[in-house]
C-alpha atoms as an extended CHARMM CRD file, in Angstrom:
* protein
*
       141  EXT
         1         1  MET       CA            -75.9140000000      111.8770000000      128.0280000000  PROA      1               0.0000000000
         2         2  GLU       CA            -77.9320000000      108.6450000000      127.8630000000  PROA      2               0.0000000000
         3         3  THR       CA            -78.9530000000      107.0520000000      131.1230000000  PROA      3               0.0000000000
         4         4  TYR       CA            -79.1500000000      103.3220000000      131.7450000000  PROA      4               0.0000000000
         5         5  ASP       CA            -82.9480000000      103.6130000000      131.4460000000  PROA      5               0.0000000000
         6         6  ASP       CA            -82.5220000000      105.3190000000      128.0520000000  PROA      6               0.0000000000
         7         7  LEU       CA            -80.4090000000      102.3690000000      126.8880000000  PROA      7               0.0000000000
         8         8  LEU       CA            -83.1240000000       99.9690000000      128.0130000000  PROA      8               0.0000000000
         9         9  VAL       CA            -85.6700000000      101.9660000000      125.9960000000  PROA      9               0.0000000000
        10        10  ARG       CA            -83.3880000000      101.6990000000      122.9540000000  PROA      10              0.0000000000
        11        11  VAL       CA            -83.6000000000       97.9070000000      123.2540000000  PROA      11              0.0000000000
        12        12  ASP       CA            -87.4080000000       98.1610000000      123.5150000000  PROA      12              0.0000000000
        13        13  ASP       CA            -87.4420000000      100.3740000000      120.4120000000  PROA      13              0.0000000000
        14        14  MET       CA            -85.4820000000       97.7180000000      118.5000000000  PROA      14              0.0000000000
        15        15  VAL       CA            -87.6000000000       94.7860000000      119.7240000000  PROA      15              0.0000000000
        16        16  PRO       CA            -90.9620000000       95.9870000000      121.0420000000  PROA      16              0.0000000000
        17        17  GLY       CA            -92.0990000000       94.0840000000      124.1030000000  PROA      17              0.0000000000
        18        18  PHE       CA            -88.8140000000       94.1610000000      126.0190000000  PROA      18              0.0000000000
        19        19  GLY       CA            -89.5650000000       94.6140000000      129.7170000000  PROA      19              0.0000000000
        20        20  GLY       CA            -86.1510000000       94.6030000000      131.3840000000  PROA      20              0.0000000000
        21        21  MET       CA            -83.5510000000       92.0960000000      132.4880000000  PROA      21              0.0000000000
        22        22  PHE       CA            -81.5160000000       90.7610000000      135.3760000000  PROA      22              0.0000000000
        23        23  VAL       CA            -78.7950000000       88.1940000000      135.9690000000  PROA      23              0.0000000000
        24        24  ASP       CA            -80.3910000000       85.1830000000      137.6600000000  PROA      24              0.0000000000
        25        25  ALA       CA            -79.0030000000       82.8090000000      140.3020000000  PROA      25              0.0000000000
        26        26  ASP       CA            -77.6650000000       80.5320000000      137.5400000000  PROA      26              0.0000000000
        27        27  ASP       CA            -75.6520000000       83.4330000000      136.0400000000  PROA      27              0.0000000000
        28        28  ARG       CA            -77.9430000000       83.6910000000      133.0230000000  PROA      28              0.0000000000
        29        29  LEU       CA            -79.4060000000       86.8690000000      131.6420000000  PROA      29              0.0000000000
        30        30  ALA       CA            -83.1360000000       86.6570000000      132.3760000000  PROA      30              0.0000000000
        31        31  ILE       CA            -85.0510000000       88.8690000000      129.9440000000  PROA      31              0.0000000000
        32        32  TYR       CA            -88.6250000000       90.0390000000      130.5040000000  PROA      32              0.0000000000
        33        33  LEU       CA            -90.6190000000       89.8450000000      127.2790000000  PROA      33              0.0000000000
        34        34  LEU       CA            -94.2690000000       90.2860000000      126.4000000000  PROA      34              0.0000000000
        35        35  ASP       CA            -93.6930000000       87.7270000000      123.6290000000  PROA      35              0.0000000000
        36        36  THR       CA            -91.1460000000       85.1830000000      124.8630000000  PROA      36              0.0000000000
        37        37  SER       CA            -90.5610000000       83.9340000000      121.3050000000  PROA      37              0.0000000000
        38        38  GLN       CA            -88.5980000000       87.1640000000      120.7540000000  PROA      38              0.0000000000
        39        39  LEU       CA            -85.7240000000       86.0300000000      123.0170000000  PROA      39              0.0000000000
        40        40  ALA       CA            -83.0650000000       85.6950000000      120.2900000000  PROA      40              0.0000000000
        41        41  ALA       CA            -83.9300000000       89.0260000000      118.6590000000  PROA      41              0.0000000000
        42        42  THR       CA            -83.9800000000       90.7660000000      122.0340000000  PROA      42              0.0000000000
        43        43  ARG       CA            -80.6260000000       89.3010000000      123.0550000000  PROA      43              0.0000000000
        44        44  ALA       CA            -79.1540000000       90.5840000000      119.7700000000  PROA      44              0.0000000000
        45        45  ALA       CA            -80.6030000000       94.0420000000      120.4940000000  PROA      45              0.0000000000
        46        46  ILE       CA            -79.1830000000       94.0030000000      124.0460000000  PROA      46              0.0000000000
        47        47  ASP       CA            -75.7520000000       93.0900000000      122.6820000000  PROA      47              0.0000000000
        48        48  ALA       CA            -75.9940000000       95.8650000000      120.0640000000  PROA      48              0.0000000000
        49        49  VAL       CA            -76.9270000000       98.5020000000      122.6590000000  PROA      49              0.0000000000
        50        50  PHE       CA            -74.7770000000       97.4280000000      125.6210000000  PROA      50              0.0000000000
        51        51  GLY       CA            -71.9670000000       95.5000000000      123.9070000000  PROA      51              0.0000000000
        52        52  SER       CA            -71.7120000000       91.7610000000      123.4160000000  PROA      52              0.0000000000
        53        53  ASN       CA            -69.5310000000       91.1880000000      126.4930000000  PROA      53              0.0000000000
        54        54  SER       CA            -71.6190000000       93.2050000000      128.9400000000  PROA      54              0.0000000000
        55        55  PHE       CA            -73.7650000000       90.3520000000      130.2690000000  PROA      55              0.0000000000
        56        56  PRO       CA            -73.4920000000       86.5620000000      130.6970000000  PROA      56              0.0000000000
        57        57  SER       CA            -73.8520000000       84.5840000000      127.4720000000  PROA      57              0.0000000000
        58        58  GLY       CA            -76.6390000000       82.3180000000      128.7220000000  PROA      58              0.0000000000
        59        59  THR       CA            -80.1830000000       83.6740000000      128.4700000000  PROA      59              0.0000000000
        60        60  ARG       CA            -83.7140000000       82.7620000000      129.3890000000  PROA      60              0.0000000000
        61        61  ALA       CA            -87.0490000000       84.4100000000      128.7120000000  PROA      61              0.0000000000
        62        62  VAL       CA            -89.3060000000       85.5390000000      131.5410000000  PROA      62              0.0000000000
        63        63  GLN       CA            -92.9180000000       86.4750000000      130.8460000000  PROA      63              0.0000000000
        64        64  GLY       CA            -93.2150000000       90.2230000000      131.3750000000  PROA      64              0.0000000000
        65        65  GLN       CA            -96.3190000000       92.3230000000      131.8810000000  PROA      65              0.0000000000
        66        66  TYR       CA            -94.9750000000       95.7480000000      130.9150000000  PROA      66              0.0000000000
        67        67  THR       CA            -92.5040000000       97.1740000000      128.4490000000  PROA      67              0.0000000000
        68        68  VAL       CA            -89.5370000000       99.2470000000      129.5220000000  PROA      68              0.0000000000
        69        69  SER       CA            -91.0510000000      102.1930000000      127.6520000000  PROA      69              0.0000000000
        70        70  GLN       CA            -94.2280000000      101.9570000000      129.7320000000  PROA      70              0.0000000000
        71        71  LEU       CA            -92.2440000000      101.6320000000      132.9540000000  PROA      71              0.0000000000
        72        72  LYS       CA            -90.0870000000      104.6320000000      132.0620000000  PROA      72              0.0000000000
        73        73  THR       CA            -93.1730000000      106.7650000000      131.3920000000  PROA      73              0.0000000000
        74        74  TRP       CA            -94.7190000000      105.7520000000      134.7060000000  PROA      74              0.0000000000
        75        75  THR       CA            -91.4340000000      106.2760000000      136.5740000000  PROA      75              0.0000000000
        76        76  GLU       CA            -91.1690000000      109.8010000000      135.1780000000  PROA      76              0.0000000000
        77        77  ARG       CA            -94.7650000000      110.5320000000      136.2550000000  PROA      77              0.0000000000
        78        78  ALA       CA            -94.1230000000      109.0700000000      139.7120000000  PROA      78              0.0000000000
        79        79  ASP       CA            -90.9210000000      111.0980000000      140.2490000000  PROA      79              0.0000000000
        80        80  VAL       CA            -93.1180000000      113.8570000000      141.6920000000  PROA      80              0.0000000000
        81        81  LEU       CA            -93.7700000000      111.5240000000      144.6450000000  PROA      81              0.0000000000
        82        82  LEU       CA            -90.2310000000      112.2350000000      145.8280000000  PROA      82              0.0000000000
        83        83  GLU       CA            -91.6240000000      115.5470000000      147.0460000000  PROA      83              0.0000000000
        84        84  MET       CA            -93.8800000000      113.6660000000      149.4790000000  PROA      84              0.0000000000
        85        85  HSD       CA            -92.5770000000      113.2500000000      152.9990000000  PROA      85              0.0000000000
        86        86  GLY       CA            -91.5010000000      109.6550000000      153.5190000000  PROA      86              0.0000000000
        87        87  VAL       CA            -90.9130000000      108.6690000000      149.8740000000  PROA      87              0.0000000000
        88        88  THR       CA            -87.2890000000      107.6110000000      149.5130000000  PROA      88              0.0000000000
        89        89  ILE       CA            -86.9110000000      106.3390000000      145.9410000000  PROA      89              0.0000000000
        90        90  VAL       CA            -88.7160000000      106.0690000000      142.6150000000  PROA      90              0.0000000000
        91        91  ASP       CA            -87.0370000000      103.6280000000      140.2520000000  PROA      91              0.0000000000
        92        92  LEU       CA            -87.6510000000      101.8830000000      136.9500000000  PROA      92              0.0000000000
        93        93  ASP       CA            -86.9310000000       98.4210000000      138.3110000000  PROA      93              0.0000000000
        94        94  GLU       CA            -85.9810000000       96.4460000000      135.2070000000  PROA      94              0.0000000000
        95        95  GLY       CA            -85.1180000000       93.4360000000      137.3630000000  PROA      95              0.0000000000
        96        96  LYS       CA            -88.7230000000       93.1760000000      138.5660000000  PROA      96              0.0000000000
        97        97  ASN       CA            -90.5840000000       94.5400000000      135.5090000000  PROA      97              0.0000000000
        98        98  ARG       CA            -92.1180000000       97.1920000000      137.7650000000  PROA      98              0.0000000000
        99        99  VAL       CA            -91.7510000000      100.7210000000      139.0870000000  PROA      99              0.0000000000
       100       100  THR       CA            -90.3930000000      100.4970000000      142.6350000000  PROA      100             0.0000000000
       101       101  ILE       CA            -91.2600000000      103.2060000000      145.1430000000  PROA      101             0.0000000000
       102       102  GLY       CA            -89.4250000000      103.2570000000      148.4460000000  PROA      102             0.0000000000
       103       103  LEU       CA            -91.1380000000      104.3730000000      151.6310000000  PROA      103             0.0000000000
       104       104  GLU       CA            -89.6760000000      105.2620000000      155.0150000000  PROA      104             0.0000000000
       105       105  ASP       CA            -92.4120000000      103.1940000000      156.6600000000  PROA      105             0.0000000000
       106       106  ALA       CA            -95.6190000000      101.3560000000      155.7970000000  PROA      106             0.0000000000
       107       107  ALA       CA            -97.7410000000      104.2360000000      157.1530000000  PROA      107             0.0000000000
       108       108  ARG       CA            -96.9810000000      106.1060000000      153.9010000000  PROA      108             0.0000000000
       109       109  THR       CA            -98.6650000000      103.4590000000      151.7270000000  PROA      109             0.0000000000
       110       110  ASP       CA           -102.1890000000      104.9210000000      151.5370000000  PROA      110             0.0000000000
       111       111  GLY       CA           -100.9850000000      108.4150000000      150.6150000000  PROA      111             0.0000000000
       112       112  VAL       CA            -98.7220000000      107.0860000000      147.8720000000  PROA      112             0.0000000000
       113       113  GLU       CA           -101.4550000000      104.8310000000      146.4810000000  PROA      113             0.0000000000
       114       114  GLN       CA           -103.8390000000      107.8130000000      146.3000000000  PROA      114             0.0000000000
       115       115  ALA       CA           -101.1870000000      109.9020000000      144.5580000000  PROA      115             0.0000000000
       116       116  LEU       CA           -100.5740000000      107.1280000000      142.0060000000  PROA      116             0.0000000000
       117       117  LEU       CA           -104.2450000000      107.2720000000      141.0000000000  PROA      117             0.0000000000
       118       118  SER       CA           -103.9860000000      110.9870000000      140.2500000000  PROA      118             0.0000000000
       119       119  LEU       CA           -100.7770000000      110.4150000000      138.2450000000  PROA      119             0.0000000000
       120       120  ASP       CA           -102.3800000000      107.7360000000      136.0410000000  PROA      120             0.0000000000
       121       121  VAL       CA            -99.8000000000      105.1510000000      137.0990000000  PROA      121             0.0000000000
       122       122  PRO       CA           -101.3370000000      101.6550000000      137.2940000000  PROA      122             0.0000000000
       123       123  ARG       CA           -101.1030000000      100.3410000000      140.8530000000  PROA      123             0.0000000000
       124       124  ALA       CA           -100.3790000000       96.8200000000      139.5470000000  PROA      124             0.0000000000
       125       125  ALA       CA            -97.2110000000       98.1310000000      137.8660000000  PROA      125             0.0000000000
       126       126  VAL       CA            -95.8110000000       99.4590000000      141.1600000000  PROA      126             0.0000000000
       127       127  LEU       CA            -93.9590000000       97.7330000000      143.9860000000  PROA      127             0.0000000000
       128       128  LEU       CA            -94.0320000000       99.6080000000      147.2720000000  PROA      128             0.0000000000
       129       129  LYS       CA            -91.0060000000       98.7770000000      149.3920000000  PROA      129             0.0000000000
       130       130  VAL       CA            -90.3130000000       99.9230000000      152.9420000000  PROA      130             0.0000000000
       131       131  THR       CA            -86.7010000000      101.1320000000      152.9000000000  PROA      131             0.0000000000
       132       132  GLY       CA            -86.5630000000      103.0020000000      156.1730000000  PROA      132             0.0000000000
       133       133  PRO       CA            -85.3160000000      106.5810000000      156.2230000000  PROA      133             0.0000000000
       134       134  ILE       CA            -82.4220000000      107.6710000000      154.0660000000  PROA      134             0.0000000000
       135       135  ASN       CA            -79.6150000000      109.1390000000      156.1040000000  PROA      135             0.0000000000
       136       136  PRO       CA            -77.2790000000      111.3870000000      154.1310000000  PROA      136             0.0000000000
       137       137  LEU       CA            -73.5870000000      110.7210000000      154.4790000000  PROA      137             0.0000000000
       138       138  LYS       CA            -71.7080000000      113.2270000000      156.5570000000  PROA      138             0.0000000000
       139       139  PRO       CA            -68.5630000000      114.6280000000      154.9810000000  PROA      139             0.0000000000
       140       140  ARG       CA            -65.2900000000      113.4410000000      156.4480000000  PROA      140             0.0000000000
       141       141  ARG       CA            -63.1200000000      116.0460000000      158.0640000000  PROA      141             0.0000000000
């Protein structure tokens, strides 16, 4: 079964240079692109992959630094960080054109940055975010 990230990669395959998207404060679909002149072609690819009524009709281009394919590769490499104590999430953050890594507290930063070097994940492509600890839900009785 295709994940949301797989669908994003399909868009990038159709129009190379697609770096993700988000709905902005003006209810427009903001699309990260390496080449912002590809906005119309990318919007058509998004509509083909997700359906033409899935997102607001208005669009705007945002200069991206990375493609979704790059971010997905780096996210998959960084998934191993979830085994480190204090790492709460690893996410392809298409709304920020980055890989987001959640940390229980800022004291985990140095260890995660060192691990990123060994995983060949560019530090500039990563946002470290202090999330606090994750507390599992307790089942209702």
